[in-house]
N, C-alpha and C positions, 0 to 999 in steps of 0.2 A: 775679434775676440768675443763680441756679443753674439754673433751667429754661432760660434763654437759653443758658447755657454748655453744658448737656447737649445742646440742639438743635444747637449749633455742632459739638460733638464728634461727635454722631451723623452729621452731614453730612460731616465730615472723614474719618470712618472708613468712608465709602462704604456706609452702611447697617448697619454692625455696631453692637452695643449700646454705650450710654454710660450710666454711672452717676454719681450724685452724691448728697450728703447732702440729705435733705428740708429744704425751706426753713422758716425760723422762722414760727410761726403769728402772730407780732406784725406781720409785714410781708408783704403778699400778693405772690406772684411777679409778678403783672401790674403792681404798682406799682413794684417794684424793677427791672423789666425795662428801664425807661427811665432808670435812674440814670446819671449822668455817670461815665465810666471814670476811675479814679485815674491821675493822670499819673506818669511815672517821675521818679526823683530828679534825673536829668540835666536834664529839662525844667524842674523847679522851680528848680534852681540857676541855669539860664540866665535864667529870668524874674526871679529875685532880683537878679542882677547888672545886668540891663537896667533894673531899677526903682530902683537906688540913686540917691538925691538928697540934697541938703543938708537939714539940720534946718530951716533958715529957709524954704527953698522948700516943704518938706513942710507946715510950719505955715501958710504963706500959702495953700497950696492947700486945706488942710483948712478954714480959716476961710471962704474964698470958697465952697467947696462947701456948707458948713453954712448960710451966709447965703442962697444960692440955693435950697437945699432948703426953708428956712423960708418964703421968698417964694412958692414953688411949691406949698406944701401944699394950699391950697384947690383948685387946678387938678388936682393929683394925686388928691385925694379924689374929685372929680367924674369924672375919667377912670376911676378904679377902679370906680365904680358903673356907668359905661357898659360897662366891660370885663366885669363880672360879668353884666350883662344880656345882652351879646352872647354870652358863653360859655354861658349857660343856653339861649339860643336856638339855638346851633349845636352843643350837646353831642351826640355820637353816640348813637344809640339801639340797644340790644342787646335782642333778644327771646330768652327762654329757653323753649323748648317742653318741656313735661313738668316744669314748675317745682315741682310738689308732690312729685315723686319724691325718693328719698333722694339721688341724685346731683344732680338738678336743683336742689333747694333749697340744696345746698352751692355750686353755681355761682352761683345767685341771690344768696346771701349775700356772696360775694366781689365780684361785680359791683356790688352796692349800696354797698360800701365804697369804690369807686373815685371819685375826683373827676371832675367834668365828664362824667359818663356817665349817660344816661337809660336806666333799666332797666325792661323790661316782662316780667311773668310771664305766659306763655301757659298757660292752665288750661282744663279742661273745664267747670268750674262755678265762677264767680267768687265767689259767696256762700260755698260750702263751702271754697273755697281760702283765703279771708280768715281763716276760723276755723282751718283746718288749719295754716296757716303761723304763726299766732300762738300755738299751743299745742304743748307737748311731750306725747307720748303713745306708747303701744305699740299698734300696729295689726296686724291680720292682713290681708295682701294676697295673696289666692289661697292658695298653699301656703307662703307666707313670713310669719314673724313679725318685725316691724321695730320698732326703737326710733327714734322720730322726734323730734329736738330742735325747740324753738321757734325762730322766726326773726324778727329785727327787720327787717320789710319796709317801714319808713318810707321814703317817697319812691319806692317801687316801684309801678308801675301794673299792675293786673291786667286782662287781656283774655281773653275767651273764645277759645280756640284748641284745637279738637278735630280730630284727624287722621281721625276717622270722618265729619267734615262735608264740605262741598263745597270745592273748590279756591278758589272765589270768596270764601267766608266766611273762609278762612284768609288769602287775599290782603288782605282788608280788615283783619284782625287784625295783619298785618305792615306796615301802612301807616306810612311814615316811618322804618322800621328800616334801618340800614346793615349790621347783623350779626345772625346767628341761630345759637343753639346748640340742636341737636336732642338732647334727652335723654329721648326717649320710648321705650317698650318695653312689650310686652304683659306682663301679670302672670299667671304660671302659676296655674291654678285647676282647673276641671273638666276631667279628662283627655279627655272626649269633645268638648270645645270648644277645646282648646289650639291645635290646628293651624289652625283657622279664625281664632282670635284673633291668633295670630302673623302670619298672612298679612295680616289686615286692618290691624294696627298697624305691624309692622316692615317690611312690604313696601309694600302699596298705599297705606296712610295716609301713610307717610313720603315716598313718591314724590310724592304729591299736595302735601305740604308743601313739597317742593323746587320743584315747579312754581309754587306760590304765592309762594315766596321770590323766584324769578326774575321773576315778574310784578310783584311789589311793588318791585323794584329793589334787593333786598338784594345786597350786594357780597361778603360773607364768610359762609361756613357752616362751623360746627364740628359734626361728628356724633360722638356717643358710640356705639360699636359693641362689638365683642368680639374678643379673639384667637381664632384658628381659624375666623373667619367664612368665610375662603376656604380652609378646610382640605382640601376635596376636590381643589383644584387643585395642592396640593403634597404629596399622599400621606398626608394625616392623617385620612382618612375612617374608619379603623379605630382611631385613637388613642383612649385612654380619655376624654380631655378632650372631643374632638369628639362621640363617641358619647353620653356622658352629657348634655352641654349640648343637643345637637340632639334628644335624646329629648323635650324640652319643646317640642312643636309644630313641630319642624323649624325652629327659630328661626334657626339659623345660615344655613340655605339661604335663608331669607326676607331676612335682613339683607344678604347679599351682593348681592341684587338692588338694594336701596336704595343701597348703597355705590356700585355701578357707575353707577346713575342719577345720583347726585350728581357723580361724576367726569366724566360726559358732559354735565353741565348748562352748562358754560362759566363757572360762578361759581368764585371762589377758594374752596378748601375745605381743611379738615384733618379727616381721619378718625382719631379716637382709639380705639384698640382696647385696652381694659384686660383684664387677667386676671380671675380670680374676684374679685368685689367684697366688701370687708370694711367694716363700719360703723365699726370702731374706728380710732383715729388710726394713722398709719404707724409701723411698728417697724423697717423696713429702708430702705435707700437706694432712690431712684427709678431704675429702669432703663428707658431708651428704646431700643427695638430697631427694626430695619427691618421692612418689610412681609413677611408670611408667614415669620416666623422663630421665633415663640414658640408652644409648644404646652402650656405649663404655667406656673403661678405665680399669685399673688394680689396684690391691691393695695388700699390704703385708698381709699375714695371721696373722702377729702380730697385726696389726690394727683391723682386723676382730675379733680376740679374745678379744681385749680391748673393742670394742663396745659391744660385746655379754655380757661380764661380767658387764659392766656399765648398760646395759639395764635391767639386772635382778632386779635392785633396783631403778633406776631413774624413777620417775613418768612421766617425759616428754616423755619417750619411751613407755608408756602404750598404748596398742592397736594401735601401729603405724607400718608402713612399712618404713624401713630406707634403702635407696639405697646409697652405699658407694664406693668410689674409692679414689685414690690419685690424687691430683692436680699436674700434671707434664706438661712439655713443649710438644709441638707438636712433632711428630704426635701422634694422639690418637691410643690406642692399646686396644684390647680385646682378651684375650686368645691367645696371641702371634701374632694376626693378625693386621697388620697396617690398620687403618680405613680410 
């Protein structure tokens, strides 16, 4: 509910930032997004007055309803079984590309907890992914050391989905999906190969994935990108955040190509641009800001996952770019750099 409120506030403020307290971990924002609004006291009083009836009439009505319910129990049970089968057959399918990454697995975890949702983890190697998702470990990925928690992926289907593959292979992997979350990104490693890797994954590979999604009939795409991706266009090319981040394979210049490709695809999209990513739980309120407005700030991957899941179904996020960070006390930080 709070993510939906923040999106509404963001729209009402014409692109200015909106902040709210991080949602409780016990209830996913995607689940509470559809909660029925609380009615006003006036509405409740009016309904109470309209519903006043005599004790005798109320008792008669209660007895009649109870008797009818008892007679209908076998039919209701049969209908419930039919409804469950129907719901299973028509459950929307969401694919998470990059599902074994730190942000991707958090998105996967939240989607797997949703009712009536079929979840597919798009991974490069199914056998390795099965093991990686079920175990907690500390791994070295390129230049980064990451603590990776285990994930209960019961009910999640794993499919091979590699952005270095062909568009046709990715189209097959996306068969039957209504929605796609793109959480892929190159992993900084060998300095001599970073530029080529960023180009292959964050630009060319992601654009092929967008083509595959369109060919497969996907209706909604949520892409995880980064603040300052479009930094050159609004005078941030010499800002510390842009210079430091783009030093890793010119990754921001590669990401903006894929962003623009998605926007021109004709599919409903939400581009989520987080600040510097933190593995720890959030310590500040979530701040949603307009496109090309944030040049510093950090955010928990937990909040990024929450926003991505909510953006899949919230119409307020349709065809929007959302820049997100945590509101915290000074000094401002981006990717570990004090601004």
